[in-house]
VOMI-550059 format. One record per residue (C-alpha): residue number from 0; residue in one letter; chain; x, y, z. Coordinates in steps of 0.2 Angstrom, whole numbers, plus 5000, padded with zeros to 4 digits. Layout:
N
<rec i="NUM" aa="A" ch="A" px="X" py="Y" pz="Z"/>
...
REM end
This chain:
111
<rec i="0" aa="M" ch="A" px="6028" py="5164" pz="5406"/>
<rec i="1" aa="G" ch="A" px="6020" py="5164" pz="5388"/>
<rec i="2" aa="E" ch="A" px="6036" py="5165" pz="5378"/>
<rec i="3" aa="A" ch="A" px="6042" py="5150" pz="5391"/>
<rec i="4" aa="L" ch="A" px="6026" py="5143" pz="5385"/>
<rec i="5" aa="R" ch="A" px="6026" py="5145" pz="5366"/>
<rec i="6" aa="E" ch="A" px="6042" py="5139" pz="5366"/>
<rec i="7" aa="E" ch="A" px="6040" py="5122" pz="5375"/>
<rec i="8" aa="I" ch="A" px="6023" py="5119" pz="5365"/>
<rec i="9" aa="E" ch="A" px="6034" py="5121" pz="5349"/>
<rec i="10" aa="T" ch="A" px="6044" py="5109" pz="5355"/>
<rec i="11" aa="I" ch="A" px="6032" py="5096" pz="5361"/>
<rec i="12" aa="L" ch="A" px="6025" py="5100" pz="5343"/>
<rec i="13" aa="E" ch="A" px="6039" py="5097" pz="5331"/>
<rec i="14" aa="G" ch="A" px="6041" py="5080" pz="5337"/>
<rec i="15" aa="E" ch="A" px="6035" py="5073" pz="5351"/>
<rec i="16" aa="L" ch="A" px="6015" py="5069" pz="5345"/>
<rec i="17" aa="G" ch="A" px="6011" py="5054" pz="5336"/>
<rec i="18" aa="D" ch="A" px="5993" py="5060" pz="5329"/>
<rec i="19" aa="P" ch="A" px="5995" py="5059" pz="5307"/>
<rec i="20" aa="R" ch="A" px="5983" py="5072" pz="5311"/>
<rec i="21" aa="I" ch="A" px="5994" py="5086" pz="5315"/>
<rec i="22" aa="G" ch="A" px="6004" py="5093" pz="5300"/>
<rec i="23" aa="L" ch="A" px="6018" py="5105" pz="5300"/>
<rec i="24" aa="V" ch="A" px="6015" py="5118" pz="5314"/>
<rec i="25" aa="N" ch="A" px="6022" py="5132" pz="5321"/>
<rec i="26" aa="V" ch="A" px="6016" py="5142" pz="5339"/>
<rec i="27" aa="S" ch="A" px="6016" py="5162" pz="5333"/>
<rec i="28" aa="E" ch="A" px="6010" py="5169" pz="5348"/>
<rec i="29" aa="V" ch="A" px="6005" py="5164" pz="5368"/>
<rec i="30" aa="Q" ch="A" px="5991" py="5174" pz="5376"/>
<rec i="31" aa="L" ch="A" px="5992" py="5170" pz="5396"/>
<rec i="32" aa="A" ch="A" px="5978" py="5175" pz="5406"/>
<rec i="33" aa="E" ch="A" px="5981" py="5187" pz="5418"/>
<rec i="34" aa="D" ch="A" px="5976" py="5173" pz="5432"/>
<rec i="35" aa="G" ch="A" px="5986" py="5160" pz="5422"/>
<rec i="36" aa="R" ch="A" px="5973" py="5148" pz="5421"/>
<rec i="37" aa="S" ch="A" px="5970" py="5148" pz="5403"/>
<rec i="38" aa="A" ch="A" px="5980" py="5152" pz="5386"/>
<rec i="39" aa="R" ch="A" px="5976" py="5156" pz="5369"/>
<rec i="40" aa="V" ch="A" px="5989" py="5148" pz="5358"/>
<rec i="41" aa="F" ch="A" px="5989" py="5153" pz="5341"/>
<rec i="42" aa="V" ch="A" px="5997" py="5141" pz="5329"/>
<rec i="43" aa="V" ch="A" px="6000" py="5144" pz="5310"/>
<rec i="44" aa="V" ch="A" px="5998" py="5127" pz="5300"/>
<rec i="45" aa="Q" ch="A" px="6006" py="5125" pz="5282"/>
<rec i="46" aa="G" ch="A" px="5995" py="5117" pz="5270"/>
<rec i="47" aa="D" ch="A" px="5977" py="5121" pz="5265"/>
<rec i="48" aa="D" ch="A" px="5960" py="5123" pz="5274"/>
<rec i="49" aa="Q" ch="A" px="5956" py="5103" pz="5275"/>
<rec i="50" aa="E" ch="A" px="5974" py="5100" pz="5283"/>
<rec i="51" aa="A" ch="A" px="5971" py="5115" pz="5295"/>
<rec i="52" aa="E" ch="A" px="5955" py="5107" pz="5302"/>
<rec i="53" aa="R" ch="A" px="5963" py="5088" pz="5304"/>
<rec i="54" aa="T" ch="A" px="5977" py="5097" pz="5313"/>
<rec i="55" aa="M" ch="A" px="5967" py="5108" pz="5324"/>
<rec i="56" aa="Q" ch="A" px="5956" py="5091" pz="5330"/>
<rec i="57" aa="G" ch="A" px="5974" py="5084" pz="5333"/>
<rec i="58" aa="L" ch="A" px="5979" py="5098" pz="5344"/>
<rec i="59" aa="T" ch="A" px="5964" py="5100" pz="5356"/>
<rec i="60" aa="A" ch="A" px="5965" py="5079" pz="5356"/>
<rec i="61" aa="A" ch="A" px="5983" py="5083" pz="5363"/>
<rec i="62" aa="T" ch="A" px="5979" py="5095" pz="5374"/>
<rec i="63" aa="G" ch="A" px="5980" py="5082" pz="5389"/>
<rec i="64" aa="F" ch="A" px="5996" py="5077" pz="5385"/>
<rec i="65" aa="I" ch="A" px="6003" py="5094" pz="5381"/>
<rec i="66" aa="R" ch="A" px="5998" py="5101" pz="5396"/>
<rec i="67" aa="R" ch="A" px="6006" py="5086" pz="5405"/>
<rec i="68" aa="E" ch="A" px="6022" py="5089" pz="5395"/>
<rec i="69" aa="L" ch="A" px="6023" py="5108" pz="5401"/>
<rec i="70" aa="M" ch="A" px="6021" py="5106" pz="5417"/>
<rec i="71" aa="E" ch="A" px="6036" py="5093" pz="5419"/>
<rec i="72" aa="R" ch="A" px="6044" py="5105" pz="5408"/>
<rec i="73" aa="L" ch="A" px="6042" py="5120" pz="5417"/>
<rec i="74" aa="R" ch="A" px="6040" py="5113" pz="5434"/>
<rec i="75" aa="L" ch="A" px="6021" py="5121" pz="5438"/>
<rec i="76" aa="R" ch="A" px="6009" py="5115" pz="5451"/>
<rec i="77" aa="R" ch="A" px="5995" py="5116" pz="5438"/>
<rec i="78" aa="A" ch="A" px="5997" py="5119" pz="5419"/>
<rec i="79" aa="P" ch="A" px="5985" py="5130" pz="5410"/>
<rec i="80" aa="D" ch="A" px="5971" py="5127" pz="5400"/>
<rec i="81" aa="L" ch="A" px="5977" py="5128" pz="5382"/>
<rec i="82" aa="L" ch="A" px="5965" py="5135" pz="5370"/>
<rec i="83" aa="F" ch="A" px="5971" py="5133" pz="5353"/>
<rec i="84" aa="H" ch="A" px="5967" py="5144" pz="5338"/>
<rec i="85" aa="L" ch="A" px="5972" py="5147" pz="5319"/>
<rec i="86" aa="D" ch="A" px="5982" py="5161" pz="5316"/>
<rec i="87" aa="R" ch="A" px="5981" py="5165" pz="5298"/>
<rec i="88" aa="S" ch="A" px="5987" py="5182" pz="5301"/>
<rec i="89" aa="Q" ch="A" px="6001" py="5177" pz="5287"/>
<rec i="90" aa="Q" ch="A" px="5988" py="5172" pz="5276"/>
<rec i="91" aa="Y" ch="A" px="5979" py="5189" pz="5275"/>
<rec i="92" aa="E" ch="A" px="5996" py="5199" pz="5275"/>
<rec i="93" aa="R" ch="A" px="5998" py="5189" pz="5257"/>
<rec i="94" aa="R" ch="A" px="5983" py="5194" pz="5252"/>
<rec i="95" aa="I" ch="A" px="5985" py="5210" pz="5257"/>
<rec i="96" aa="N" ch="A" px="6000" py="5213" pz="5246"/>
<rec i="97" aa="E" ch="A" px="5995" py="5204" pz="5233"/>
<rec i="98" aa="L" ch="A" px="5980" py="5217" pz="5230"/>
<rec i="99" aa="L" ch="A" px="5991" py="5231" pz="5233"/>
<rec i="100" aa="Q" ch="A" px="6001" py="5225" pz="5220"/>
<rec i="101" aa="R" ch="A" px="5989" py="5223" pz="5207"/>
<rec i="102" aa="T" ch="A" px="5981" py="5242" pz="5212"/>
<rec i="103" aa="R" ch="A" px="5999" py="5249" pz="5209"/>
<rec i="104" aa="K" ch="A" px="6003" py="5238" pz="5191"/>
<rec i="105" aa="K" ch="A" px="5983" py="5247" pz="5188"/>
<rec i="106" aa="Q" ch="A" px="5988" py="5263" pz="5192"/>
<rec i="107" aa="G" ch="A" px="6004" py="5265" pz="5184"/>
<rec i="108" aa="Q" ch="A" px="5996" py="5259" pz="5168"/>
<rec i="109" aa="Q" ch="A" px="5986" py="5273" pz="5169"/>
<rec i="110" aa="R" ch="A" px="5998" py="5287" pz="5168"/>
REM end
């Protein structure tokens, strides 16, 4: 069910929201609560921190619309409450790789 939610939410975000605050967004993961009443939606936003903040505001404002669309598309009696979270794991991974490369270069120069 989490994967179905992820796919549908991503489809909705790609082209059905007219909110200018929402930039380029990918849904990286959806964690559905055991009782199915809520879902944590992790999104990756392209752009700087300001753009990410605006996008998160837009997503929060569009939550009701997204839930209604999910109910209709997935034929649910009740869509879970959606809690959007910014997924910064890719940024962290790039930064860690950058630091590891610097360390390797320094070790290579010392030998």
